N, C-alpha and C positions, 0 to 999 in steps of 0.2 A: 100441788104443783111440782112437777119434776122438770129438770133441765139437764141437758147433756153438758157435763162439766169435765174439763181436763185440768189436772193438777200437775205442775212441773216445778222444778227448782228454778228460782229466779236468778238472773244474771245481771251484771251491771247495766246493760242496755234497757232493763226493765225498771230502772230507778224512778223515772217519771211516773209510770203507772203505779208503782208501789207508793210513791209519795202522794199521789192523788187519793189512793185508798186510805192512807194514813190521815190525810186531811179530813176525809169523810168520817173516819173513826173518831178523830179529835172533836169534830162537830157533834157527833152522836153522843159522846160522853161529856160534852160541855167543857172540853179542854183545848179548844182551837188555839187560844193564845199561848199555849205551852208547847206546841209541837216544834221541837228544835231540829229534827232531822230535815235535811234538804236532799234533793235529788243527787247532788254532788257527794254529800256525806254517805248516802246509801250506796252509791256506786263505789265509793272508796272502800266501805266496809265489806262489800261483796268481792272486791278485786284484791284486797290485801292477802298476803300469804303468810300464815294461814288466814282465812277469812275472819273478820271480826264479828260478823253476824251472818245468819243464814235465813233464807226466805223461800217459802213455797207460794206460788201464785196459782189461783184458781181462775180459769177462763171459760167463757161460754160464748160461742159465736165470735171468737177472736177478741173479746172484750174482757179486761181484768175485772173480776167480780168479788175477789176475796184474797186474803193472804194469811199466812201464819209466819211468825218470825221467832227466832231463838238464837241463843249463844251457847257455846260449850264452855262449861266451867268445872273447876275442881271443888268438891265439897268435903270438908273435914268430917262431917257426920256420915258421909257415905264412904269416905276413903278412896274415892274415885271420881272420875268425870261424870257429868250428867248434862242433859239439855235443859237450859232454863228458858222456857217458853215466855216470850215477851208479850206478843199480842196475837189474837185470832180475831179476824174481822171479815164479815160478809156484807156486801153492799145491800141496802134496804130492799131493792127490787129482786134480790136473789135469796132472801131469807126464807126458811121453811122448805127449801128445795133440796136439802141434803148437802149443800156446799160446805158448811162447817164440818160436818161429819167426814166428808171426803178429804178436807184439809187435815183434820186431826188423824185420820187413818194413814194418810201419806206421811205426816209428821211421825207417827208411831213407827212406820216402816223405816224411816231415816234413823231413828234412835235404835230400833231393833237390829238394824244392819251393823251398828257399832257396838251392840250389846249394852246399851245405856238406857237408863230411866230418864224421867223428866220431872220438873216441878214448875209451878207457876202460881200466880195469885189470881183471885177472883173477888170482886166486890161482894161483901157479905149479903147485901140486899139484892144481888143478881141471882134470884132463885132459879130462873130458867137456865142460866149457864151452869149453875151448880148441879141441877138435875141432869143436864146434858152430859157433863163430865162424869158423873157417877154412872150414867147409862153406858158410857164407853169403858167403864172399869176403873176410873181414877178414884182415889181416896181423898176426902176433904179433911184438912186440918185447919184449926182456927189459929191465926197468927196476926199480929199487928205489923204492918209494913212501916219501917222507919226510913226516912230520907234525910240526908245531910248534904246540903249543897256545897259546892266548892267554895263559894263566898262565905257561907256560914262556918265552914271548917277553917278557912283562912282567918276569920275573925276570932275563932276560938284558940288558935295556936299562938 
């Protein structure tokens, strides 16, 4: 299956569409109860100067069918900025049609335009995603992700 997909930088007015896709992602991964982003917080993140987060939106026939999101951060191990990819998601009805690849190639173009690399996490058991990223030329590293909530940090201080 192939579809005609257009990928563009999302702007604040796209926040509702992005949020709907994020909801689908959260459902897909079993984390619907944990989605904290709102259309308002997404619009704010995109409108801030400098932006707090960046998004590319994939569309087909005027409908949002996928997105990739990232932030720009400084890493001491790199000694420079890089793009930290937060999420890549393609709606169920558009999977297998090259939408994820189109999003990742557009993301790569954004990073390359600034001379930056990228990093992200992938679930160890998501073998399809791991193969996909390697096919694009990414390198896999094994790491454990650690999260420390604001409430837990407040309790520890």
